[in-house]
C-alpha positions in Angstrom: -0.2 0.0 0.0 1.4 3.4 -0.8 2.6 5.8 1.7 3.8 9.3 1.8 6.2 11.3 4.2 6.9 15.0 4.0 10.2 16.3 5.9 10.1 20.0 6.4 13.4 21.8 7.5 13.0 25.4 8.9 16.2 27.5 9.5 17.0 31.0 9.1 18.7 30.5 5.6 15.4 29.0 4.2 13.1 26.3 4.4 13.4 23.1 2.5 10.7 20.4 1.9 11.3 16.8 0.5 8.4 14.1 0.0 9.1 10.4 0.0 6.1 8.3 -1.6 5.7 4.8 -2.6 5.1 1.4 -1.2 6.5 0.7 2.2 10.3 -0.4 2.1 10.4 1.0 -1.5 9.9 4.7 -1.1 11.5 7.1 -3.3 11.6 10.9 -3.5 8.9 12.3 -5.1 8.9 16.1 -4.8 11.0 19.0 -3.4 10.8 22.3 -2.8 12.5 25.6 -1.0 11.7 28.9 -0.1 13.9 31.9 1.2 12.5 34.0 4.1 11.9 37.5 3.5 12.8 40.4 6.0 10.9 39.7 9.4 10.1 36.1 8.7 13.1 34.5 10.4 11.3 33.9 13.7 10.3 30.1 14.4 6.4 30.7 13.9 7.2 32.8 10.7 9.5 29.9 9.1 7.0 27.6 10.0 4.1 29.4 8.1 6.4 29.8 5.4 7.4 26.1 5.0 3.1 25.4 5.4 2.4 27.9 2.5 5.3 26.5 0.2 3.8 22.7 0.8 0.3 23.6 0.2 1.4 25.6 -3.0 3.6 22.8 -4.3 0.9 20.1 -3.2 3.3 18.4 -1.0 0.5 16.8 1.2 1.4 13.6 3.0 0.3 11.2 5.7 3.4 12.2 8.2 5.3 15.5 8.6 8.7 15.4 10.0 9.7 18.8 11.4 13.6 19.4 10.8 15.0 21.9 13.6 18.4 24.1 13.3 21.0 22.5 15.1 22.7 25.5 15.8 20.0 26.2 18.4 19.9 23.2 20.3 22.5 22.5 23.2 24.5 19.2 22.5 26.2 17.0 25.1 27.3 13.4 25.6 26.0 11.9 29.0 27.0 8.7 30.4 24.6 6.5 32.2 25.5 3.2 34.2 22.5 1.3 32.5 21.3 0.9 28.8 17.4 0.3 29.2 15.6 3.0 27.1 13.0 3.7 29.7 15.6 4.2 32.2 17.5 6.9 30.4 14.4 8.5 29.4 13.5 9.0 33.1 16.8 10.5 34.4 17.9 12.1 31.2 16.5 15.3 32.2 18.0 15.7 35.7 21.5 14.7 34.1 21.2 17.2 31.4 20.2 20.0 33.4 23.6 21.4 34.9 24.5 21.8 31.1 21.2 23.6 29.8 21.7 27.4 29.2 17.7 27.8 29.8 15.4 25.9 32.6 14.6 22.4 32.1 11.0 23.0 32.2 11.3 24.7 29.0 13.5 22.5 27.0 12.5 19.6 24.7 15.0 16.6 24.8 16.0 13.8 22.5 19.0 11.4 22.6 20.7 8.5 20.8 22.9 6.0 22.4 26.3 5.8 20.9 28.9 3.0 20.6 31.3 4.7 22.9 31.2 2.5 25.8 30.1 -1.1 25.9 27.2 -2.4 27.9 26.3 -2.4 30.9 27.1 1.2 30.8 25.9 3.5 28.0 26.9 7.0 26.7 24.2 8.9 25.1 24.2 11.8 22.5 21.7 13.9 24.2 20.1 17.2 22.6 17.9 20.0 24.3 15.8 22.3 22.0 14.1 25.4 23.5 10.4 24.7 24.3 8.9 27.9 23.3 10.2 28.3 19.6 9.1 24.6 19.2 5.7 25.2 20.5 5.4 28.1 18.1 6.2 26.2 15.1 4.0 23.2 16.1 1.0 25.5 16.8 1.4 27.3 13.4 1.7 24.0 11.2 -1.4 22.7 13.0 -3.2 26.2 12.2 -2.2 25.4 8.4 -3.8 21.9 8.9 -0.2 20.4 8.9 0.3 18.8 12.1 3.7 17.7 12.8 4.1 14.0 13.8 7.8 14.0 14.5 10.5 16.6 15.1 14.3 16.1 14.9 17.6 18.3 14.5 19.0 18.6 11.0 22.1 17.0 12.5 20.0 13.7 13.2 19.0 14.1 9.3 22.7 14.3 8.3 23.5 11.1 10.6 20.9 9.1 8.9 22.4 10.3 5.4 25.7 9.1 6.4 24.2 5.8 8.0 22.7 5.0 4.6 26.1 5.5 2.8 28.2 3.7 5.5 26.2 1.8 7.8 29.1 0.4 9.8 32.8 1.2 10.7 33.8 4.7 11.7 32.9 7.6 9.2 32.9 11.3 9.4 30.4 13.6 7.1 31.2 17.3 6.8 28.6 19.4 5.4 28.6 23.1 4.3 25.2 24.6 4.1 24.0 28.1 5.1 27.2 29.5 6.6 27.6 26.6 8.9 29.4 23.7 8.9 27.9 20.5 10.5 30.5 17.5 11.6 28.6 14.1 12.1 30.7 11.2 12.7 29.3 7.7 13.5 31.2 4.6 14.8 30.2 1.0 15.0 26.7 1.8 13.4 25.7 4.4 15.8 26.0 8.0 16.1 29.0 9.2 17.9 29.4 13.1 17.6 27.4 15.8 16.4 29.0 19.5 15.9 27.1 22.4 14.1 29.6 25.6 13.9 29.4 28.9 12.1 32.0 29.2 9.2 34.7 32.2 9.8 35.6 34.4 6.9 39.0 33.6 5.9 40.9 30.1 5.5 37.8 27.5 4.9 40.2 24.4 4.1 42.2 25.1 7.4 39.0 25.9 9.4 37.6 22.6 8.2 40.5 20.6 8.9 41.0 21.7 12.2 37.5 21.4 13.1 37.6 17.8 11.7 40.4 16.6 13.8 38.8 18.2 16.9 35.4 16.1 16.0 37.5 13.1 15.8 39.7 13.5 19.1 36.8 12.4 21.4 37.1 8.8 19.9 40.8 8.6 18.8 41.7 7.1 22.3 40.2 3.7 21.1 41.5 1.8 18.0 39.4 2.8 15.0 38.6 0.7 12.0 39.4 2.7 8.6 38.1 6.1 8.6 35.7 7.4 5.9 35.0 11.1 4.9 32.3 12.3 3.1 31.8 16.1 2.0 28.5 17.7 1.6 28.0 21.1 -0.1 30.2 23.2 -1.9 33.8 22.2 -1.7 36.4 22.7 -4.3 39.5 20.5 -4.7 41.6 22.7 -2.2 38.9 21.8 0.6 39.0 18.2 0.1 42.7 18.0 -0.5 43.0 20.0 3.3 40.7 17.5 4.7 42.5 14.6 3.0 45.8 15.6 4.3 44.4 16.6 7.8 42.9 13.1 8.3 45.2 10.9 6.1 41.8 9.8 4.2 40.7 11.1 1.2 37.4 13.1 1.5 34.7 12.0 -1.0 31.9 14.1 -2.5 28.5 12.9 -1.4 27.2 12.9 -4.9 29.7 10.6 -6.2 28.7 7.9 -3.7 27.0 5.2 -5.5 24.2 5.3 -2.7 23.4 8.9 -2.9 19.7 9.4 -3.8 18.3 10.3 -7.1 15.4 12.6 -8.2 12.6 11.2 -10.3 14.4 12.2 -13.5 17.6 10.6 -12.6 19.4 13.6 -11.6 21.4 13.4 -8.2 19.7 15.3 -5.1 21.3 18.4 -4.6 23.8 18.7 -1.6 21.6 21.4 0.4 18.9 18.9 0.5 20.8 16.6 2.6 19.6 17.2 5.8 16.0 17.1 4.7 16.3 13.8 3.1 17.9 12.3 6.1 15.0 13.5 8.0 12.4 11.7 5.8 14.5 8.6 6.2 14.4 8.9 9.7 10.5 9.2 9.7 10.2 6.2 7.5 12.2 4.2 9.6 11.1 5.4 13.0 13.2 8.1 14.8 12.8 6.7 17.9 14.2 8.6 21.1 15.5 11.1 18.5 12.1 12.3 18.1 11.5 15.6 20.3 7.7 15.0 20.2 7.7 12.4 23.0 6.0 11.9 26.3 3.9 15.2 27.1 4.9 16.4 23.5 3.1 13.6 21.6 1.0 14.8 19.2 -2.5 13.4 18.5 -2.6 10.6 15.5 -3.3 12.5 12.0 -6.8 11.8 10.6 -5.0 10.3 7.5 -2.9 7.8 9.4 -5.9 6.9 11.7 -7.9 6.1 8.7 -5.1 4.2 7.3 -4.4 2.2 10.4 -8.2 1.4 10.5 -8.2 0.4 7.0 -5.4 -2.0 7.6 -6.8 -3.2 11.0 -10.1 -4.1 9.1 -8.5 -5.6 6.1 -6.4 -7.9 8.5 -9.9 -8.7 10.6 -11.3 -9.5 7.4 -8.5 -11.5 6.4 -8.5 -13.5 9.7 -12.4 -14.1 9.4 -12.1 -15.6 6.1 -9.1 -17.8 7.2 -11.0 -18.9 10.1 -14.2 -19.8 8.2 -12.1 -21.7 5.6 -10.0 -23.4 8.1 -13.6 -24.6 9.7 -14.5 -25.8 6.6 -11.5 -27.8 5.9 -11.5 -29.3 9.2 -15.3 -30.4 9.0 -14.6 -32.1 5.7 -11.4 -33.7 7.3 -13.6 -34.8 10.3 -16.3 -36.2 8.3 -13.9 -38.3 6.3 -12.1 -39.4 9.4 -15.5 -40.6 11.1 -16.4 -42.3 7.9 -12.7 -44.2 7.9 -13.2 -45.0 11.8 -16.8 -46.4 11.0 -15.6 -48.5 8.4 -12.4 -50.1 10.5 -14.9 -50.4 13.6 -17.3 -52.2 11.3 -14.4 -54.7 10.0 -13.2 -55.3 13.6 -16.6 -56.2 15.0 -17.2 -58.5 11.8 -13.8 -60.2 13.2 -14.6 -60.4 16.7 -18.2 -61.4 16.6 -18.8 -63.1 13.1 -21.9 -64.9 14.6 -23.7 -61.8 14.9 -26.9 -61.6 12.8 -26.2 -59.9 9.5 -29.2 -57.9 9.8 -28.2 -55.7 12.9 -26.8 -52.2 12.5 -23.3 -51.3 13.6 -24.6 -49.9 16.7 -26.5 -52.8 17.7 -23.3 -55.0 17.0 -21.5 -52.8 19.5 -24.1 -53.5 21.9 -23.7 -57.1 21.7 -20.1 -56.6 22.1 -20.6 -54.5 25.2 -22.7 -57.3 26.9 -20.3 -60.1 26.3 -17.4 -57.8 27.6 -19.4 -57.1 30.6 -20.0 -60.6 31.1 -16.3 -61.3 30.9 -15.7 -58.6 33.3 -18.0 -59.9 35.9 -16.6 -63.3 35.7 -12.9 -61.9 35.8 -14.2 -59.8 39.0 -15.6 -63.2 40.6 -12.2 -65.2 39.8 -10.2 -62.1 41.5 -12.6 -61.8 44.5 -11.8 -65.4 45.3 -8.2 -65.7 44.3 -6.1 -67.9 46.3 -5.2 -71.8 46.1 -5.9 -74.4 48.4 -2.5 -74.5 49.5 -2.8 -70.7 50.6 -6.2 -71.1 52.6 -4.8 -74.0 54.6 -1.5 -72.1 55.2 -3.4 -69.3 56.3 -6.1 -71.6 58.6 -2.7 -73.3 60.1 -1.3 -70.0 61.0 -4.5 -68.7 62.4 -5.1 -71.9 64.5 -1.5 -71.4 66.2 1.4 -73.7 66.8 0.4 -74.6 70.4 -1.8 -77.3 72.0 -4.7 -75.0 72.9 -6.4 -75.5 69.5 -6.6 -79.0 67.8 -8.5 -79.4 64.3 -10.2 -82.3 64.0 -11.9 -81.7 60.4 -11.3 -79.3 57.6 -13.4 -79.5 54.7 -13.2 -77.1 51.4 -15.2 -76.2 48.5 -15.2 -73.3 46.0 -16.8 -70.6 48.4 -16.5 -72.0 51.9 -14.4 -74.0 54.3 -15.5 -75.7 57.5 -13.3 -76.5 60.5 -14.7 -78.6 63.1 -11.7 -78.1 66.2 -11.4 -78.3 70.0 -10.1 -75.6 72.4 -8.9 -75.0 75.9 -11.8 -72.4 76.8 -13.9 -70.0 74.7 -11.5 -66.9 75.0 -9.3 -69.3 72.6 -12.4 -69.6 70.1 -12.6 -66.0 70.0 -9.1 -65.6 69.4 -9.0 -68.0 66.7 -12.0 -66.3 65.0 -10.0 -63.1 65.1 -7.2 -64.2 63.3 -8.9 -66.0 60.7 -10.8 -62.6 60.1 -7.6 -60.9 59.9 -6.5 -63.0 56.6 -6.9 -61.3 53.4 -8.2 -64.5 51.9 -11.3 -64.8 53.9 -14.2 -62.1 53.6 -16.1 -63.8 56.5 -15.6 -66.0 59.5 -18.6 -67.1 61.7 -18.9 -69.4 64.5 -21.4 -72.0 64.0 -21.4 -73.9 67.2 -19.7 -74.1 70.5 -20.1 -76.3 73.4 -18.2 -77.1 76.6 -17.4 -80.7 77.3 -16.4 -80.7 81.2 -15.2 -84.2 81.5 -12.8 -83.3 78.9 -12.0 -80.2 79.9 -12.3 -78.5 76.6 -14.7 -76.7 74.1 -15.8 -78.2 70.7 -16.5 -75.6 68.1 -17.3 -75.1 64.4 -16.4 -72.3 62.2 -17.8 -71.6 58.7 -15.2 -69.3 56.6 -16.3 -67.7 53.1 -13.6 -67.0 50.9 -13.0 -63.8 49.2 -10.5 -60.9 49.5 -11.8 -57.9 51.8 -12.6 -54.6 50.4 -10.3 -51.5 51.2 -10.9 -50.3 54.7 -12.8 -53.5 55.9 -11.8 -54.9 59.4 
């Protein structure tokens, strides 16, 4: 789905606009425009109004608007933190930055980018503070012209994005001459490292650029560097490039000669003065993240066009999800019907094998009922066998143990069948009879022990008794 991004860079020397358009991931430069402010039009609000009028006049409408801010009005510092979590850095950035600010913290908008100057668990952040008053005036003016800004970044961040596109890794330095200022942007290890913006003095331009380039790199020359690559953006003659190359011991390559330098729709190279505004558009395309000043309390409402686009994408995704669910349900039911038919066929074949004597006129459900009845009969027989499990030897051994090894009990007859055992015996007294019953009742093979008869024989000084024992294992918990 095509998308569009408009970046607008507002500086005292002029307003520049660039529009990216095309499918996501393949956006190209579609239009660009610029305008010079007149007398009295150099205030932030006037510059924003000039940019809005130029955009409307040139038909540069877009879904998102990236506002570019002059890096010369910002305060830049490198701050060290003992952690790398973005949320924590956002939380303590203001208090850490406050001692370095030329204006109160409450009147500042903050942004930052993590550098590669220190490995985890610490982090060195390249932090920027921009006066809140001028920023708020520009945002209000743009909103009044129906061009609300969704993001705001420094022009130095745009130059950093351009350098990242040309040299995504290693160590690289970009020197940009534009509007009477020189910007020095250094990247290291795929991250921004140093940003500087200085007014160009009259006189020896090559010597000034060479000296400031060396000062820019001095903060990172204490650590081993990979091969340095230098890019020059803006008007620079042979003497300027030679001076830079001699000072840095690396040849300075004009940006327009780089194979990755962007092209206009007609095939011409993008003018150098549009480098920063092009980089800002790239930032908006890829996500500015913490480089965006419009975060936290400054987060703007979602533009109507972007909201419509989001709702359209969400609706399309929901429709695709519902269609997929319906299709999946239809396929699942078809597969289920096929599986049920196959299972019925296998069941019928198994029933015919197991019960070949079943009447051929019975349905499959009726045959299964017949099989369940047979299985229930077999299970009942198995339970009966388990309930009376034990052998004759085991029963006799249990009875012998219960009668005891002494002469107080003497067995005269023991009779056994499948379910019962009958014992005729004599004992010294009735207490011994009760003791024998308790012993037999404690045996797991006997489910019930009953005294059928007991009589005292005085002349023999003994008690004759009879026990009836029922075979079977006791249920759990039975005494």
